[in-house]
C-alpha positions in Angstrom: 46.7 -12.4 12.2 45.4 -14.1 9.9 41.9 -12.4 10.4 42.8 -8.9 10.5 44.3 -9.6 7.0 41.1 -11.0 5.7 39.2 -8.3 7.2 41.5 -6.0 5.3 41.0 -7.9 2.5 37.3 -7.2 2.8 37.3 -3.2 3.5 38.3 -2.9 -0.2 37.0 -4.6 -2.3 34.1 -2.4 -3.8 31.1 -5.3 -5.7 28.9 -5.2 -3.2 28.9 -1.2 -3.1 27.2 -1.0 -6.6 25.3 -3.6 -6.4 23.9 -2.3 -2.5 23.4 1.0 -4.6 21.4 -0.6 -7.7 19.2 -2.1 -4.8 18.5 1.2 -3.1 17.6 3.4 -6.3 15.0 0.1 -7.9 14.0 0.0 -4.6 12.9 4.0 -4.9 11.6 3.8 -8.3 9.7 1.4 -7.0 8.6 3.2 -4.2 7.6 6.0 -6.1 5.7 4.1 -8.8 3.4 2.5 -6.1 2.9 6.0 -4.9 1.8 7.3 -7.8 -0.5 4.5 -8.6 -2.0 4.7 -5.4 -2.2 8.7 -6.6 -4.1 8.6 -9.8 -6.2 5.4 -9.1 -8.2 7.4 -6.2 -9.0 9.7 -9.1 -9.5 7.0 -12.0 -12.4 5.0 -9.2 -14.5 8.4 -9.4 -13.8 9.6 -12.4 -14.9 6.1 -13.4 -18.3 5.7 -10.7 -19.5 9.6 -12.6 -18.8 8.0 -15.8 -20.9 4.8 -15.0 -23.6 7.2 -13.5 -24.3 9.1 -16.9 -23.8 6.0 -18.9 -26.0 3.7 -16.8 -29.1 7.3 -17.2 -29.0 7.4 -20.7 -32.1 5.3 -23.2 -31.2 4.7 -26.0 -34.1 4.9 -28.9 -34.7 1.9 -30.9 -37.0 2.2 -34.3 -39.1 -0.4 -35.5 -40.7 -0.3 -39.0 
């Protein structure tokens, strides 16, 4: 009988549900952040390579007196 009372009391408590909601929400935000970082890093890497090649092909004129 005491076990059933303990189970009923456990089911009535709602503090854990709020914690689970925050954990799920935080995991979703982190997941979206990682997805955005992955999408941006590919394009950024390509652009960085193009800029590096362009700057490497430039010559610098020096003047001597």
